[in-house]
C-alpha positions, 0 to 999 in steps of 0.5 A: 569268280562268278556273279560278284559285284566288285566296287571300292569296298571289296576291290582289294580282295580281287585276284586279277591275274590268271583268273576267270570272271563270269557274270561279274559287275565291276563298278565305281572304283579307281585302280593303279597298276595290276597285271590282269591276264584273265578271262572275263565273260559277260561282265560289266565295267561301269565308271572304272578308272584304271591307271597303267593296267596290264591287260596283256593276253586278257580275254573279254567276251560279251562284256559291257564297258560304260564310262570307263577311263584307261590311262596308259594301260597295256592291252597287248594281245588282248581279245575283245569279242562281242563287247560293247563300249560306251562313253569310254576313253583310252588316254595317255597317263601322266608320263605321256605314255599311251595305251598299247594295243599291239597284237590286240583283236576286236571282233563283233564289238560295238563302240559309241562315244569312245575316244582314243589317244593313239592311231592303233587304238582308234584303228582297233576300236573303230574297225 
């Protein structure tokens, strides 16, 4: 998918897993679940609320996240390269499950006003 805007109206049409997204804008939606083992290049995520997403081995390159909430989501093996995160939260889900950042890597990222519920998440995001 290239140069698309994804919001509430067309959210159901997105194939999240094993996909390639470039220059896409994801904005103003809430989603539950979904396996997202995809590549995102120069995409933006604004006001996205994601409950228990599985971003295992996803790649985010030069992406922008603003005012996003990830609840109990897994980022196992995910790579964040030169991303910017502003006013985002990585928090527990309603069953007290934390976000998982096992084997995740962040390189050259900028974080402002980012809150994390786990030490591993905080270590990854704030190094």
